[in-house]
N, C-alpha and C positions, 0 to 999 in steps of 0.2 A: 607648580612640583606636588605641591599636595593637593587638589584640585583631583588632578591627571591619577594620583596613590590612591585616593577616595573611591574616584570612581573603575582603578580597578577591583579594588579590594567589594564594594557594594557589586560589581557584575559579574567577579569572583564566589560572593555568594547565593547569586538571585540564579548561577547556573548547578553552583551546589545540592540548593536547591528543589532545583528543576529535577537534577538529576535520577533524586533524589525520590522526587515525588511516581516521578514515570519507569521505574526501577521495582517499586512498590506494589507493583500489580498482581495479584496474586489469583487462579483458576480457580474459581469461585468452589470446585469439586477438588482440588487440592485443599483450602481450608478448609474442610467437611473433612476429609480422609484424617487431614491436624486433628482438630477439633474432639475425631472419635479415639484416634490412638491415645489421646493423653484425656479420656476420660472426661470430656468435657459438653458441655450441653453446647448446643450451636445458639440459640438461644435464651434470657432470663430475662424474667418479669415480677415486678413486685407489681402486691398490692393492685392482683386485678381483678375482674369486677369483667363475666362472658355469660351477652343474652345468648342465649339458638332462640332462632324462628325459623316458624314454617306455617306457610301462609300466612303470613302474618302475623302471627298468634306466635306469643312469647310460648315455649315449652320451656324450658330451664334456664335458671338462670345457676352461675358459679363464680362461689369468691373463693379467695385465698390469698397471705400477705411473700406467700414466692413461687411461681413456679418455672420452669426448669423444662427446655425442649432440648432431649433426646435422640431427634431424627433421623440422626445422621450416621444411625445404626442400619447399617444394612439387613441382618442378622432378626433383628429386633428391637424398633427404635416403641422408644416410649416417650412418654411426659410424666413427671415429679413433679409432688410438691407436699418439700419440704416440712415445713414450718404448717398443713395442716391443709382441710377445706373445710368449704359446707358447696352443696349441690339442691338445690330446689328444683326438680319435677312440678309440672302444671299438666295438668291432664284437661282435655276440655271442658268436662263440668267447670275450671277453677280449681280441683280440690288440688294437696299440696301433695307433695311427702318433701322432709330434708332430712341427709342426708350427711353426719357429718361425722368428724376420726382426724388423727391431729399428724395424720400423713397416708398421705395417697401417691401413688404410681398406677397410672393406664398402660398394658402394653397397646401399641398401633394397633398393629396385622389382629390381633383379636378379641380388640375391645373390649376384655376387662382387664376390672381394674382391683388391686386389692390395695386397702383403706383399712390404717390401723391406729391404738391408742387411743380410748375415750370414743368411740365409734355408737350415735344413733344414729338409730333413721327411726321415723316420728310422720308418721299417718292420718295430718288433720280432719280429714274429714273423719276418721272414724277416731283415732284419737289413742290408734296402735302404737307404742312405741318398743322398741329393740335396743335391747344394747348391750354391747360389747365391745370386744379384744379386741377383733381382725376378720374385718369383712371381704368373703370374694363380690364381686358383683360380674356379671355376665349380663355387659348393656346390650349383645343380638340378644340373647333370648328373655331380657327383663329379670332375671333371679338373682338371687342372692343366696349365697353358702354362706355360714363360717363353723368352726367347726370344732373354736372356741367355747367358752364360760358366756350362756348368754343369759339375762333377765329379759320375758317378752311381759308385756303391760297393759289391758287392755282398761277399760273404765272400769270392769270388777272386778279384773284377776290380776294372780301374776303366777307368770309359771316360771324356773328355774330352769334350765341345763345344759349337757355342757356342745352338743349342734342342734345346727339350725336352719331347714333353709324357706324361701321363702319367694313369693310376686315381690313386683315395686311395690305396688302400695302395700303388704302385711295382708291382705283379706284372706288364702291361702301360702297354710306352711306349715309346714311335716317338726317334729321336732324330736329329740332321741337321751334318752338319759336325763328326763326333765320328771321337777317332783313341785309339787305347788299347785290349790285349789284354781281349779278353772271349768266352772261351769258349761255345759252344755245340755245344748236344748236339743231336742227328739223333735 
């Protein structure tokens, strides 16, 4: 009698677990919509190190302690790096430009990123360094824009100002409301 009672109990548990397992399947679209409605990311990654390659050559390295994927947004999908980001762009001659900041967000449809907090762009070949608190980066046009105060340093000069535009490697730039000494070759 005890054996039959134990078999009924264990059979009941197995049937209950099977019912729960099969009733918990969700449509992936329903899950994505639920996460979007609750403003939750569809994916979270910690300590990421991503390498992008083109034709077998490393072009970009991305390093961040935390990555949040909000690609489940229909209108404005984005990815977020709330604990900072470091991006290393490597050109064909293996010269590199490093971009870092305390926070970053990338809007997937437009491929425009906003990097904030202690933003540093460093072209290692020319040793040009841009420091600012906020930078917009148009990755399609390979262009930086900052409307915040900045410091732009070359090996010989330092320039201060409140608006800065440049290509990705800082070789062609323009600045407004600037001051400082800057040598110009005629």
